[in-house]
Structures are given as C-alpha cells and as structure tokens.
C-alpha positions in Angstrom: -6.3 3.9 -7.6 -3.0 3.8 -9.3 -2.3 7.0 -8.7 -2.1 6.2 -5.2 -0.6 3.3 -5.0 2.3 5.0 -7.7 2.4 7.9 -5.5 5.3 9.2 -3.4 5.8 7.2 -0.5 5.6 10.6 1.7 2.4 11.0 0.5 0.9 7.7 1.2 2.7 8.0 4.7 0.8 11.1 5.3 -2.5 9.8 4.1 -2.1 6.8 6.4 -1.1 8.6 9.5 -3.9 11.3 8.7 -6.1 8.8 8.7 -5.3 6.9 11.9 -5.4 9.9 13.7 -9.1 10.6 12.3 -10.4 7.2 13.7 -9.8 8.3 17.3 -11.0 11.5 17.1 -12.8 13.0 19.9 -12.5 17.0 20.4 -16.0 17.5 19.6 -19.1 17.4 21.4 -21.3 16.3 18.6 -21.3 12.4 18.2 -22.5 12.8 14.6 -19.8 14.9 13.7 -17.2 12.5 15.8 -18.5 9.5 13.6 -18.5 10.9 10.3 -14.8 12.2 10.9 -13.7 8.5 12.4 -15.4 7.0 9.1 -13.7 9.3 7.3 -9.7 8.4 8.8 -11.1 4.4 8.6 -11.6 5.1 4.8 -8.0 6.7 4.5 -6.5 3.6 6.5 -8.7 1.3 3.9 -7.6 3.2 0.9 -4.2 1.9 0.0 -4.7 -1.4 0.8 -7.4 -1.5 -1.0 -6.1 -0.1 -4.2 -2.4 -2.1 -3.9 -4.8 -5.0 -4.3 -6.7 -3.4 -7.2 -3.9 -2.3 -9.2 -1.1 -5.1 -8.6 -3.9 -7.6 -9.7 -3.6 -6.8 -12.8 0.2 -7.6 -12.9 -0.3 -11.3 -11.5 -0.2 -14.0 -13.9 -3.2 -15.8 -15.2 -2.1 -19.0 -13.8 -2.5 -17.8 -10.3 -5.6 -18.2 -8.6 -6.8 -15.1 -6.9 -9.8 -15.2 -4.3 -10.9 -11.7 -4.9 -14.3 -12.4 -3.5 -13.0 -13.3 0.0 -10.8 -10.6 0.3 -13.9 -8.3 -0.5 -16.0 -9.8 2.2 -13.2 -9.7 4.9 -12.6 -5.9 4.0 -16.2 -5.0 4.1 -16.6 -7.2 7.6 -13.7 -5.2 8.9 -15.0 -1.7 7.9 -19.1 -2.4 8.9 -17.4 -3.4 12.0 -14.9 -0.5 12.1 -17.6 2.0 11.4 -20.0 0.6 13.8 -17.8 0.7 16.9 -16.5 4.1 15.7 -20.2 5.3 16.2 -20.1 6.6 20.2 -23.9 6.1 21.2 -24.5 3.1 19.3 -21.6 1.5 20.9 -21.3 2.8 24.2 -18.9 1.2 26.8 -17.9 -2.1 24.7 -16.3 -5.2 26.7 -16.2 -8.3 24.8 -16.7 -11.6 26.9 -17.9 -14.8 26.7 -19.0 -15.6 23.0 -19.1 -12.2 21.7 -15.4 -12.6 21.2 -16.0 -15.4 18.6 -17.4 -12.1 15.8 -14.2 -10.0 17.3 -11.8 -12.4 16.5 -13.4 -13.0 13.2 -13.4 -9.3 12.7 -9.4 -8.9 13.6 -8.8 -11.9 10.8 -11.0 -9.8 8.4 -8.6 -7.1 9.1 -5.3 -8.8 8.9 -6.5 -10.4 5.9 -7.9 -7.0 4.2 -4.2 -5.7 4.7 -1.9 -8.9 4.3 -3.6 -10.2 0.8 -2.3 -7.7 -1.1 1.3 -8.1 -0.2 0.5 -12.0 -1.3 -1.0 -10.3 -4.7 2.4 -8.1 -4.7 4.9 -11.0 -4.2 3.1 -13.2 -7.0 3.5 -10.3 -9.4 7.4 -10.5 -8.5 7.9 -13.7 -8.8 5.3 -14.2 -11.6 4.0 -17.8 -9.9 1.6 -18.7 -6.8 3.8 -17.9 -3.5 3.6 -19.6 -0.1 2.9 -17.7 3.2 6.8 -18.2 3.8 7.8 -15.5 0.7 5.7 -13.2 1.6 5.9 -12.9 4.9 7.8 -9.9 5.3 5.9 -8.2 2.9 2.3 -9.0 4.7 4.0 -7.7 8.1 5.3 -4.5 6.7 1.9 -4.3 5.8 0.5 -4.5 9.1 2.4 -1.8 10.0 1.4 0.4 7.2 2.9 3.6 7.8 6.3 2.5 8.1 5.8 -0.1 5.7 5.0 1.9 3.0 8.7 2.9 2.5 10.1 -0.5 1.7 6.7 -1.8 0.1 6.2 1.2 -2.5 9.5 1.0 -4.0 8.4 -3.2 -4.9 5.3 -1.9 -6.6 7.4 0.5 -8.7 9.4 -2.1 -9.8 6.6 -4.5 -10.9 4.9 -1.5 -12.7 7.4 -0.5 -14.7 8.7 -3.9 -15.6 5.5 -4.5 -17.0 5.6 -0.9 -19.0 9.1 -1.8 -20.1 8.2 -5.4 -21.4 5.0 -3.6 -23.3 7.0 -1.3 -25.0 9.5 -4.0 -26.0 7.4 -6.4 -27.3 5.3 -3.5 -29.5 
C-alpha cells in the first residue's frame, strides 16, 4: 500500500481515471463480464483512499484519536452498494422514491466519509495534533475530486513520509 501512496502522481492519476472509466463499462453483451469489469473499476477507485488511510495512520501522533472501525464500515457499505448497483441484471432500472432514499443517502455519506477521512489523517500527521473540519476541508474536497486532487495531495504525503524518515535518521 505504501508503494501506491508514494508513487508518481501521474501513475495514481491514470489508475483512478481508468478505474472510473471501468465503472461505466457497457460494451459487452455478457452481464457477468460487465459486472466483473465494473467491480474491478470500483476497486481501482477505492485503492488510493484506502492505501492513503492505512499508510498515513502510522504517522499520526498517538494522542490523536482515530476511529478506523467507522472508516472501514463506511468503506464496506459504500463498496457493497456500488458492487450491487454495478450488476446490471440484479438492479435493473433503479428508482429511489420514498423511504428508499434513506439508505441511498447513507451510502452517499459512506462514500464521502470513505474518501475524506484520509484527508483528516493526513492533516493530523502534518500538524501533529487533532485537527478540526475547517483545517482539513480543502484536502477533503481535493479527495472528492480525486483524479485532479492527486496532484495537490501527493506532495503533502511525500513531505509527511520524508519528514518521518529524516527524524528517524537524525535520532539514530
């Protein structure tokens, strides 16, 4: 996971772009193949935020409270819902009316939380303390527009990773 987070931004950019393109794949008549390709696209899109959370979490100070379970639950809810929706024969014509909107709203919240939580961890690792929403909202918005936001997020990640390496070599 660390190799994805510390990779060249161009590589991560293309990974996310290709993953997003695969989530809308429809050029084959076999629904099973379409579903498998779409789920692969969802995995490719989810790989970067998940990797970022796993790597940056190690650099967050111990005094900062991190709720990884809630993050993973929301990630699972979003991934499961996206995988179910990507199966053409299972969902058919999806129309959300009435009470059916409530689970869809939670899935939307789960996606936003899954994508923006690593931004909070990154800012906490940079500041070395607990951060408030106003301090990391910019990074969270960059994570929501992920293919473009990578160009701004990646240098911050590299600074955090290199700072820890520099401090480790000075102390030893």
